[in-house]
N, C-alpha and C positions, 0 to 999 in steps of 0.2 A: 776697458776695464770698468769705466763708468757705466756703460750700457749693461754689463753683466750685473753689477751692483744694483742697478735700477730693477733688472728683471728679477734678481733674488729677493729684493725687498717686496716687489709685487707678489711673488710666489708666497712669501711668508704671510703677507697681509691676506691673501686669499685663503691659505690654510687656517689662519686664526679665525676668519669669517666662517669657514666650513665647520670648525669645531663647535660653534654656538648651537646650530640646530641639532647636532649629533649628540650633545651632552645633555643628559637628563631628560631625554624625550620620552613622552608617553605614547607617541604616534610615530612609529619608524617610517611608514610609507610617506607621510607628509614630510618628515625630515629629509628623506632621500630626494624628494622632488625639490626641496629648497636647495639642497647641495648642488643638484644639476643646474638650477637657475643661477646660482652663484657662479658656477663654472662658466655659464654662457655670459653672464654680465662682466665678470672680472678677467676671464681668460680667452675670450674669443671663441668659445666652443660653439659650433653651429647646431649640432645635434648630439644627444648623449643617451645612453641607457645603462641601467644597472640590471644585470641578470643574476639570479640566485638559483642554486640547486634545490629542487624540491624533493619530496619523499620518493618519487619515482626516478630520481636521478636525472631528470630533465632540467634544462636551463630555461627558466621563465623570466620574462621582463617584469621586474619589481617595481621599477620607476623609470620614467623616460622624459625627454624634453625635446621638442621639435619633431616628434615621430607621429605620424598619422594614427587615428584610432585603430584601423585594421592592422597596421604594422605592430601595434602593442600587444596584439594577440599571438605574435610569432613566438616559437620556442626552438630550442636547439638541443641536440644530444651531445654528451661529452665526446670530444674528439671530432665533432662535425663542424666544418667551417672554421673561420678564424676564432670566433668566440669559444667554440667547443675545444679547439686545440690549446687555447690559453689555459682553460680550466683543466684540461688533461695534463698539460705539461707544467703548469704553475709558473710559466715564463710569459713575459710581455712580448707582443707582436706589433711591429710598426709597418704599415702599408703607406709608403710616401705618396703614391698615386694610385687611387682605387681603380681607375680605368684600366690599369695594367696588371691588376691582381685577379686571376681566374678563380682563386679559392674563396673570395668574398661572396657569400650567398645572397646578400641584399634582400633578406627576408623582411626586415623591419622597415627599410628605406629602399626605394628603387633608385639607386644612385646612377644607373645608366641614363635616366632621364634628365639628370642634373646637368646644367650648362657649364658650371665651373668645376675645376679639378679639386678633388678632395684628398686630404691625408687622413688616414684612420689609424688610431692608436687604441690598443686593447691591453689592459693590465689585469692580473688576477686579483681577486678579493680573498683575503686570508682570514681565517679564524685560528689563531695560534699557528700551526704548521699545515693546517688543512685548508685546501682551496674550496671555497663555498660558493663562488660566483666570479663575475667579471665586470669591469667598468670599460665601456667603450665610448669613444668620443670622435666626432668628425671635426676636422679643423680645415681652414682654407690652405690649400697647397702653397708652400713657400720654399724657394730653392735654398735660401739661407737659414732655414729653421734648424735649431739645435736639437735633434731628435733624442739624444741621450739625456739632455736636461729636461726635455718635456716628459720623457718616460719616467724619470726620477720624480718629478712633481706629481704625475697622476698615480704613481705607486704609492706615495705618501697619502694622497687623497683616498685611494682604495684601501689602504691600511686602517685609516680612520673610519671608513664605512664598514670595514670588517669587525672592528671593535664594537661599533654601535649594534650591528647585527648580532654579534655574540651576546652582548648584554641583553638585547631584546628576546633572544631565544632562552637565555638563562631565566629571565623574568617570566617568560611564557611557561617554561617547565616547571618553575616553582609555583606559579599561580595554579597550574593544572594539578600539581601535587597537593596543594592546599585545599583546592576544591574537592578533589578525590578523597582527602583526609576528612574534610568537613562533612562530606556525604556519608563516609563510613562511620564517623562518630555519631552523626544523627541517627543513622540506622542502628548502631549499637545502643544509643540511649533509648530509641523507641522500643527496641527489643527488651532492654533491661527494665524499663518501666512499663512494659505491657502488663496490665494488671492480671492477666492470665498466669503470669510468672510469679505474682505475689505469693508469699508463703503463708499458709494457714487455711484450714478447711472447716473451722468451726462455725457454728451458726451465725455468730456475730460478724465474722469475716465474710461469710457468704453474702450477708445482707449489704456489707460495704462494697463488695464487687458489683452487686446489682445496682446500687446507687451510682457508682462511678460509671457503669454502663449506660445508665439513663442520661447522664449529664455531659458525657464527652462530645457528643455531637452538637451541642449547643454552645451559645456565647454567655450562658447564665452565670452570674456571679455565685461562687461556691464559698460556703463557710465550713471549714473542717474543725471539728471540736474533739477534744480528747486529752487525756493526761499527758504529761511530758514523757517522751520516750515511746510513745505508741506507734509512731510512723506516720505523723501527719504530712511531713515533706514528701514521703514516698508516695502518698496518695495524691498530692498535688502534682508530682511528676507524672503519675499515671494518667491523671486527667488531661494534662497538657499533651503528652506524647502519643495519646490515643485520639486526639482531637484533630480537626482540619487545620489548626494552628501549629501542628507538630514540627513544620519546617521553619517556623519563625522562632525568635528568641524566648527562652524561659528565663526570667529574671527574678532573683530572690531578694527580698529585703527583710532583715531581721530587725523588727521595730524595737525589740528589747536591747539589742546590741549597740544601737546608735544613740548618743546623748541628744537631748532635746535641741541643743543648739545646732546639731548637724542633720537632723532628720529631714527638715524641710528641703535643705539644699540637695540631699541625696535623692529625695523623691522627685522634686521638681526642677533641679538644676539651678544654675545662676549665670547672670551676665558678667562680663568683665567689669571690675570695679564696684560690684554689688556690695562688697565688704572688703575690709583689710585682708589682703592675701589673695583676693579673687583676680588673678592676673590674666585669665582667659575665660571665654565662655565654656561652661561645662554642662552637657546635657544630663538630665536626671534619669532616674530608674524608669520612669513612665515612658520617656522617649526611647530609652534603650530597648524597651519591651514592645515597641510599635509593631503591630500585626501579630504579636504573640501573646504570651501570658505573664502577668505580674503576680508573684506570690508574696503576700505580705504576712510573714510569719510573726507570731506573737502580737497580733493586732490589738490585743487588750492593753498593751503597754504604751500605746501611742498617747502622746499628750493632747489635751483638749484643743489647743490652738491648731495643731496639725489636723485634728479630727474634723474641724470646720472646713478646712481647705480640702481634705479627702472627700468630704461629703459632696462638694461641688464637682469634683472630678468624676465621681461615680454618677452623679446626676446628669452632667452635661458633657462629660468626656473632654474636658478643656481645662487649662490652667495657665498661669503666667510663671515664668522663671523668676527667681529672686532678682530684684533690680531691673525688671522689665515690665512694660505695660502691653506688650504684644501677647495676644492669646495663642496658645499651642494647643491644637486639637490632636487627640490621640485615638487610636483603635487598639484597645487593650482589653484582654479578658482578665478580670480580677479573681484570684483565688486567695482567701484569707484563712488564717489558722489561729486557734488560741487554745491554751489550757486553763484559762480563767473562767470563772463564773460571770459572764457578761451581764446577766440579769441583776446579780448583786452589785456589780460595778455601776450599773445604771442607777440603782437605788441609792448608792453611796455618792453618786454625782461625779464619778471619774470616767464615765464613758457615756457618750450621747446616745440618747435613745433613737433619734432619726437616723444616725449612722448605723446603729445595730439593725434596724429594719431594712436599710439599704443593702447591708451585707448578708443578712439572714434570708436570702431568696431561696437558696437550696442548701440545707445543712446535712453534713455527713458526720455522724458520731463514730469514733473509732473506740471499740471496747478495750478496757485494760487487759493486760496479759493474764491476770488472775482470773478473768471471766472467760478466757479461751485457752483452758488448760490442754485441750487436744492439740493445740498448735505448738506447745512448748517443745517437744521432741523434734518436730519437723524443723522448727527454727534452730534448735541446738545443733541438728545434724548439718543444716545449711551453714551455720557459722563455723562449725568444725571443719568442714570441707574448705571454706573460704580461707580461714587463718592457717590451716595445715599447709595449704598451697602457698600462701603469702609469706609464711615464715620457714618454708623448706623443711617441714617436719614430715614424718611418716605415720601419723596417728590414724588408726583404723576405726576406732569406735569409742563409745562412752561406757564404762562399766555399769552393771546393774545397780549397785548401791549409789553411784553418782546420779544415775537416772532418777532413782527414788528421791534424792535430795532436790533435784531439779524440779520434779513434779509436785513436791510437797511444799515448796517455797512460795510465798505469796507475791513476789516481784513488784515491790513499790516502785521500782525504776523502769518497769515494763520492758519492752523488747530491747531498749538501749542497754539496760542493766544485764540482761541475758547475754547480749553480744559481748559486752565487756567481760563478763564472767568466763565465757567460752574462750575469748582471746587470751585472757590471763592463764587459764588452764593449759592452752596449747603452748604458751611460752615456757611454762615451768615444767611441763611434762617431758621426761627424758625417755620414755618408752613409746609403745604404740597404742596404749589404752589410757583414757582419761579416767582417773580414780577420784573418789570423794575428796581425798586430801589435796587434790589440785584445784578444787573450787574454792572460792572466796570463803573466809571464816564465817561470814554471816549466813551463808548457806549450810555450813556444817554445824553451826551452834544455834541457829534460828534466833539469834539476838535481835535481828530486825523485826521479828514478829512479836517480840516481848517475852519469849520463852527462853530464859537464860539456862543453859544446861552446863553443869560442871562435869567435865569429862576427865576421869582419872587416866593415868598412863596406861594401866592394865586394860582398861575399857578401850582406850584408843588403839592399843596393839591388837586386841581381840577383834575390833572393828576392821582393822587393816587386813588381819589374817583371814577373816571371812570373805572380805572383798576380794582378795587375791585368789583364794580357793574357788570362789564363784567364777572368776574370769577364766581360770584354767579349765574348769569343767565345762564352761561355755565353749572354749575352743576345741575340746575333745568330745563335744557332744554327749557329756555325761559319763564318758569312759573313765572310771576311777583309776585303773591301772596305768593308763597313759598319763592321766593328771599326776599321779604319784611320781612317775618318771620325770616329768616336766618340772616338778617341784623338788626333785632330788631328795624324796623321802620314800617311805615304804607305804604299801597300800593299807596296811594295818593301821599306821598312824594317821593316814589320811581319812580312813573310815571313822576313826575316833574324832577327829576334828569336825567331819561332816555332821556327825551325830551331836557334838557339842554345840555347834552353831545352829543346828536345826536347818541344815541345807537340804532341800529336795532336789536330788540329782535328776529326777524324772523330767523336770521342767526344761532340761537342757538337751534332751534327746531328740527334739523335733528337727 
């Protein structure tokens, strides 16, 4: 009884030691080798090997101990030899004396040449209920060996190995999925921000496209200038995702959104203990953008202290984290954007002239939407399609009067205002056509342009009536009799309304 207790304690100690290399490992092969070494040292195993099923359903040696190099290249088929039978049946096999067992293939070890008698034990390695391999061990032959106890011990060891293999394969599968997803997302981003897909064919936008094409293949610092809402970030994306840095990070910093007390730590990072609350080292946006592009949005809002540090980074491509004296070198392409008049800011003393000249290497001016009227409808149709799909609507088009409103408005908020107007119209529209009354009040009354129009109820009703008749005539290609039926009225009344509102039916016949 005392001997059994001693053996049980020894087995438990060995299993505890085996658990250490198998838990939380990043290198499964190395861990399996350590497991076999522990079995040799603690349990008197002379030789051992772990075989795992591969994608071709062959059993290959994944780890071994005491087996020569040429033997490590051996492989087995399921059902072949002792190892193959164990994997096929899922049951352990004990060969008390290998010299008396003809089914032992001896591919990995030429046991016939050994002078001592060997006992061979092979147990299945399971992942859940599926057999994924086998653990085989050579022990010195002993007539009083308790084979049942030995098999139980090696089964537990094989179960631990199986769990480690299962975790490794799950991690590999998840890593592969994330890599594939990352590649897919990068390709999607590159396609989305390909400047050939940017919307607008006006003269001003064609010039922007040419400027983007000139600078994408370089590492030149770019300054994007334009009013708020013109699409400066979209241009920055297009520059990055069409450049050789496209597979590296694109990191954005909104200089206006971060308070002065945080901007430096966000840009340059900080060391542990640099200030109260800095419990760990934190990399800054420059380090996060290593090899890629850093987009500094609203650079005109940067405070003077940070401007000085920014100047050094642009000049030398190096900086120190807050609380550190160690210099960090970075390889980053800078893209800056602003809606401010930087020349005026320099004159006012709020922006450094030397920083301006460092940033102003290659400037792209984005024209406001009021100067690119030919692009308004192309953008409106794009946003209509986007938000119709996003909100699950079935809106087909924008009515003629609504188009007139969009084209006559001066768009102080630029493309962003147009996008918001179309999304709002999609949300409140309960039909399949966007009408003028679905657009924001500023577009309907021209209040934003300083022309306040007082609309009476009768005028508003007349405008809606004209809008509705034109939409129906457009759908019937100017056929008045069909239009009258759709409007549930007579052709005589419809003709009266057409004449009253001065609608030219010929324009809808194309």
